[in-house]
Backbone as a ProteinNet text record, in pm:
[ID]
protein_1_A
[PRIMARY]
MARPLSPADIRSFAARRWDLVADEKLRFIVERFEATGIIGSRSAARRLRERWLALHPEGASDADRDADLKAHVALKEKLDRVHNAAVRR
[TERTIARY]
9975.1	9998.1	9919	9921.3	9777.4	9827.4	9758.5	9813.3	9787.5	9893	9899.7	9766.6	9746.1	9584.2	9671.3	9533.6	9495.7	9424	9426.1	9391	9212.7	9162.5	9031.8	9026.8	9066.1	9075.1	9092.6	9170.3	9222	9046.3	9011.3	8892.7	8780.9	8760.9	8642.3	8683	8757.9	8800.6	8776.1	8847.1	8785.2	8637	8564	8474.1	8319.3	8428.7	8296.3	8224.2	8089.9	8071.7	8081.6	8189.1	8265.8	8159.8	8058.5	7940.3	7905.4	7873.7	7818.2	7937.4	8011.1	8158.7	8147.2	8135.2	8152.7	8029.9	7889.2	7839.3	7796.6	7884.9	7881	8025.1	8093.7	8229	8148.2	8041.8	8004.1	7940.4	7828.8	7731.7	7830.7	7940.3	8035.2	8065.8	8100.5	8166.8	8082.6	7932.6	7834.7	7792.3	7821.2	7769	7874.5	7980.5	8100.9	8111.4	8062.6	8064.9	7940.2	7843.4	7675.4	7714.6	7820.6	7847.6	7931.1	8072.1	8168.5	8155.5	8116.9	8100.6	8205.5	8258	8382.8	8490.3	8457.5	8552.9	8610	8515.7	8646.8	8707.7	8655.2	8746	8888.5	8880.1	8980.9	9057.8	9017.8	9092.1	9148.6	9118.1	9192.7	9311.9	9255.9	9342.5	9473.4	9480.4	9567.3	9652.3	9595.6	9674.6	9763.7	9699.7	9768.8	9865.6	9859.6	9976.1	10095	10044.3	10175.3	10248.5	10189.4	10259.8	10341.3	10306.7	10367.5	10457.8	10489.2	10583.6	10665.2	10633.2	10693.5	10807.5	10730.4	10807.7	10873.7	10873.8	10928.4	10973.9	11086.3	11085.8	11178.2	11214.7	11292.9	11180.4	11061.2	10929.1	10911.4	10827.6	10769.6	10850.2	10888.1	10974.6	10863.1	10857.7	10758.8	10691.5	10814.9	10697.1	10568.1	10640.1	10523	10395.9	10462	10330.3	10259.8	10304.1	10185.6	10135.9	10207.3	10111.8	10000.8	10061.8	9936.1	9856.3	9857.5	9764.9	9651.2	9705.5	9604.7	9538.2	9558	9508.7	9482.2	9435.5	9326.5	9233.6	9232.5	9157.3	9066.8	9152.2	9067.3	8972.6	9033.1	8953.3	8822.3	8839.2	8741.4	8606.6	8627.3	8511	8447.2	8542.9	8492.7	8394.3	8442	8310.1	8237.6	8232.1	8139.2	8008.6	8051.1	8035.2	7938.1	8020.6	7956.2	7854.1	7812.8	7767.1	7631.4	7646.8	7495.7	7486.8	7576.1	7480.8	7383.2	7450.5	7401.7	7247	7237.4	7152.8	7081.3	7073.6	6968.3	6883.8	6954.8	6896.9	6723.9
-8234.1	-8269.4	-8239.4	-8284.3	-8295.8	-8114.5	-8121.1	-7969.2	-8005.3	-7969.3	-8001.2	-7991.7	-8077.8	-8083.2	-7914.4	-7899.5	-7767.9	-7796.8	-7749.3	-7805.7	-7798	-7696.3	-7758.6	-7857	-7930.4	-8055	-8168.1	-8158.2	-8240.2	-8248	-8094.9	-8137.9	-8217.5	-8173.2	-8229.5	-8348	-8393.7	-8567.5	-8636.1	-8534.9	-8593.7	-8606.9	-8508.8	-8500.9	-8578.3	-8645.3	-8803.9	-8834.2	-8922.9	-8971.9	-9134.4	-9143	-9277.6	-9368.3	-9359.6	-9488.3	-9524	-9407.2	-9441.1	-9579.9	-9458.1	-9569.2	-9708.4	-9728.6	-9895.5	-9962.6	-9922.3	-9970.1	-9982.5	-9926.6	-9912.8	-10012.3	-10003.3	-10074.8	-10252.6	-10236.2	-10373.4	-10456.5	-10375.7	-10409.2	-10441.4	-10361.1	-10427.3	-10571.6	-10584.3	-10724.6	-10811.2	-10814.2	-10890.5	-10919.5	-10840.7	-10846	-10941.7	-10922	-10960	-11108.1	-11113.9	-11236.9	-11344.6	-11289.7	-11358.2	-11339.7	-11261.4	-11299.6	-11440.1	-11423.5	-11515.3	-11616.7	-11630.3	-11750.4	-11775.4	-11903.9	-11969.5	-11929.9	-11968.7	-11960.2	-11793.9	-11687.3	-11577.7	-11554.5	-11623.8	-11576.6	-11641.5	-11787.8	-11899.5	-11800.4	-11773.5	-11692.9	-11609	-11506.6	-11389.6	-11456.7	-11500	-11585.5	-11648.1	-11681.4	-11725.8	-11628.1	-11524	-11405.4	-11337.8	-11310.1	-11236.9	-11365	-11491.9	-11588.8	-11555.5	-11614.9	-11587.6	-11374.2	-11331	-11181	-11172.6	-11213	-11225.6	-11287.5	-11416.8	-11480.3	-11436.4	-11361.6	-11285.8	-11193.4	-11126.1	-11043.6	-11058.9	-11190.9	-11270.2	-11426.7	-11415.8	-11615.3	-11677.4	-11594.6	-11647.3	-11750.5	-11686.4	-11785.5	-11705.4	-11703.1	-11643.3	-11622	-11504.2	-11540.8	-11582.3	-11591.4	-11589.5	-11481.9	-11395.6	-11252.4	-11226.3	-11232.1	-11263.8	-11367.8	-11501.4	-11529.7	-11528	-11447.4	-11369.3	-11256.5	-11180.3	-11086.1	-11154.4	-11272.3	-11287.5	-11412.2	-11442	-11501.9	-11373.1	-11257.5	-11144.4	-11122.3	-11080.6	-11055.3	-11158.3	-11300.3	-11378.5	-11400.4	-11329.7	-11305.9	-11199.7	-11133	-10934.5	-10970.9	-11049	-11129.7	-11200.4	-11297.9	-11380.8	-11304.2	-11200.7	-11089.6	-11047	-10973.2	-10919.4	-11022.2	-11150.7	-11191.8	-11238.5	-11233.9	-11259.3	-11164.9	-10972.4	-10902	-10885.7	-10968.6	-10985.3	-11091.3	-11226.4	-11310.4	-11180.4	-11163.6	-11097.8	-11010.7	-10959.9	-10826.3	-10923.3	-11049.4	-11086.2	-11199.8	-11229.1	-11259.6	-11215.7	-11064.4	-10976.5	-10900.5	-10970.1	-10906.1	-10950.7
11166	11305.2	11364.4	11517.6	11616.4	11726.6	11791.9	11836	11979.9	12076.9	12173.2	12293.2	12354.5	12405.3	12539.7	12586.8	12668.2	12773.1	12911.6	12974.8	12947.6	12886.1	12863.6	12795.8	12701.9	12674.8	12774.6	12872.1	13011.4	13054.6	13110.6	13166.1	13110.8	12993.2	12864.7	12879.6	12888.3	12851.7	13021.9	13129	13230.1	13263.7	13263.4	13283.3	13151.6	13109.3	13048.3	13123.9	13043.5	13124	13121.3	13179.7	13191	13201.1	13302.4	13320.9	13162.7	13102.5	12936.1	12837.9	12873.7	12808.9	12845.7	12999.9	13056.6	13008.2	12967.6	12966.5	12815.2	12682.2	12566.8	12541	12609.4	12597.5	12625.7	12750.3	12818.8	12700.7	12620.6	12524.4	12411	12328.4	12239.7	12264.6	12376.4	12401.7	12428.2	12503.5	12476.4	12295	12230.9	12110.4	12006.9	12060.5	11979.6	12021.5	12113.7	12169	12161.9	12097.5	12078.9	11938.2	11868.1	11709.8	11662.4	11809.5	11703.9	11847.5	11988.9	12054.7	12040.3	12088.6	12153.8	12080.6	11936.9	11877.7	11860.7	11838.8	11776.8	11981.9	12069.4	12196.3	12209	12148.3	12132.9	12055	11963.3	11823.8	11831.9	11912.9	11980.2	12105.3	12201.5	12248.2	12217.8	12082.7	12024.6	11985.6	11893.1	11859.2	11941.4	12094.8	12188.4	12248.4	12254.5	12272.9	12184.8	12061.9	11937.1	11955.5	11988.1	11981.5	12086.5	12213.8	12359.6	12326.4	12248.6	12218.2	12129	12049.7	11926.5	12012.1	12109.4	12192	12304	12311.1	12486.2	12431.5	12315.4	12291	12391.6	12481.6	12643.8	12721	12693.7	12798.4	12913.2	12933.9	13116	13196.8	13338.9	13399.6	13537.2	13638.2	13817.6	13762.3	13742.7	13806.4	13677.7	13568.5	13434.7	13483.8	13526.6	13553.6	13629	13793.3	13890.6	13810	13736.4	13674.8	13586.7	13449.3	13403	13493.8	13601.3	13724.9	13731.1	13792.6	13841.8	13681.7	13584.7	13468.6	13436.5	13493.9	13437.6	13530.2	13668.3	13793.1	13704	13716.6	13629	13509.5	13414.3	13290.3	13304.8	13421.7	13513.1	13528.9	13610.7	13687.1	13546.8	13434.4	13349.6	13272.7	13231	13154.8	13277.8	13360.1	13451.1	13435.6	13425.9	13406.8	13266.6	13148.9	13014.1	13012.4	13111.9	13107.1	13204.4	13270.9	13342.3	13279.6	13194.4	13149.4	13024.5	12913	12860.3	12901.5	12993.7	13104.1	13093.1	13154.1	13166.3	13032.8	12911.2	12777.3	12730.1
[MASK]
+++++++++++++++++++++++++++++++++++++++++++++++++++++++++++++++++++++++++++++++++++++++++

Protein backbone atom coordinates (compact mmCIF):
# COMPACT_ATOMS: atom_id res chain seq x y z
CA MET A 1 0.00 0.00 0.00
CA ALA A 2 1.28 3.48 -0.90
CA ARG A 3 2.01 5.92 1.85
CA PRO A 4 0.03 9.17 2.05
CA LEU A 5 1.56 12.25 0.46
CA SER A 6 3.30 14.59 2.84
CA PRO A 7 3.52 18.37 2.49
CA ALA A 8 7.17 17.89 1.47
CA ASP A 9 6.08 15.50 -1.29
CA ILE A 10 3.65 18.06 -2.62
CA ARG A 11 6.22 20.87 -2.47
CA SER A 12 8.74 18.68 -4.28
CA PHE A 13 6.21 17.86 -6.99
CA ALA A 14 5.21 21.50 -7.42
CA ALA A 15 8.86 22.58 -7.59
CA ARG A 16 9.67 20.30 -10.52
CA ARG A 17 11.15 21.82 -13.63
CA TRP A 18 7.89 21.78 -15.55
CA ASP A 19 9.57 23.40 -18.54
CA LEU A 20 11.81 20.33 -18.82
CA VAL A 21 8.80 18.03 -18.48
CA ALA A 22 7.03 19.92 -21.28
CA ASP A 23 10.15 19.75 -23.47
CA GLU A 24 10.44 16.00 -22.92
CA LYS A 25 6.76 15.43 -23.70
CA LEU A 26 7.13 17.42 -26.90
CA ARG A 27 10.26 15.47 -27.86
CA PHE A 28 8.39 12.21 -27.32
CA ILE A 29 5.45 13.36 -29.47
CA VAL A 30 7.77 14.44 -32.30
CA GLU A 31 9.67 11.14 -32.20
CA ARG A 32 6.44 9.15 -32.08
CA PHE A 33 5.02 11.01 -35.07
CA GLU A 34 8.26 10.60 -37.01
CA ALA A 35 8.13 6.85 -36.31
CA THR A 36 4.44 6.22 -37.03
CA GLY A 37 3.39 9.14 -39.23
CA ILE A 38 -0.23 9.77 -40.04
CA ILE A 39 -1.04 6.07 -39.70
CA GLY A 40 -0.24 6.17 -35.98
CA SER A 41 -2.30 9.33 -35.56
CA ARG A 42 -5.29 7.88 -37.37
CA SER A 43 -5.06 4.66 -35.40
CA ALA A 44 -5.01 6.59 -32.12
CA ALA A 45 -8.00 8.69 -33.25
CA ARG A 46 -9.94 5.54 -34.16
CA ARG A 47 -9.26 3.97 -30.77
CA LEU A 48 -10.29 7.16 -28.97
CA ARG A 49 -13.55 7.30 -30.95
CA GLU A 50 -14.31 3.65 -30.22
CA ARG A 51 -13.71 4.24 -26.53
CA TRP A 52 -15.94 7.31 -26.47
CA LEU A 53 -18.75 5.46 -28.25
CA ALA A 54 -18.44 2.56 -25.79
CA LEU A 55 -18.89 5.02 -22.91
CA HIS A 56 -21.61 7.09 -24.65
CA PRO A 57 -23.62 4.86 -27.00
CA GLU A 58 -26.40 7.48 -27.14
CA GLY A 59 -24.14 9.80 -29.13
CA ALA A 60 -23.02 13.36 -28.62
CA SER A 61 -25.05 16.22 -27.15
CA ASP A 62 -24.63 19.86 -28.17
CA ALA A 63 -22.49 20.38 -25.06
CA ASP A 64 -20.34 17.40 -26.05
CA ARG A 65 -19.87 18.85 -29.52
CA ASP A 66 -18.92 22.27 -28.09
CA ALA A 67 -16.37 20.65 -25.77
CA ASP A 68 -15.06 18.58 -28.69
CA LEU A 69 -14.54 21.70 -30.80
CA LYS A 70 -12.59 23.34 -27.98
CA ALA A 71 -10.49 20.19 -27.60
CA HIS A 72 -9.77 20.15 -31.35
CA VAL A 73 -8.65 23.77 -31.27
CA ALA A 74 -6.31 22.97 -28.37
CA LEU A 75 -5.03 19.90 -30.24
CA LYS A 76 -4.36 22.00 -33.33
CA GLU A 77 -2.27 24.36 -31.21
CA LYS A 78 -0.29 21.39 -29.85
CA LEU A 79 0.19 19.94 -33.32
CA ASP A 80 1.51 23.30 -34.47
CA ARG A 81 4.04 23.21 -31.62
CA VAL A 82 5.07 19.67 -32.62
CA HIS A 83 5.46 20.74 -36.23
CA ASN A 84 7.55 23.73 -35.25
CA ALA A 85 9.74 21.59 -32.99
CA ALA A 86 10.23 19.05 -35.80
CA VAL A 87 11.15 21.77 -38.28
CA ARG A 88 13.76 23.18 -35.88
CA ARG A 89 15.48 19.77 -35.55
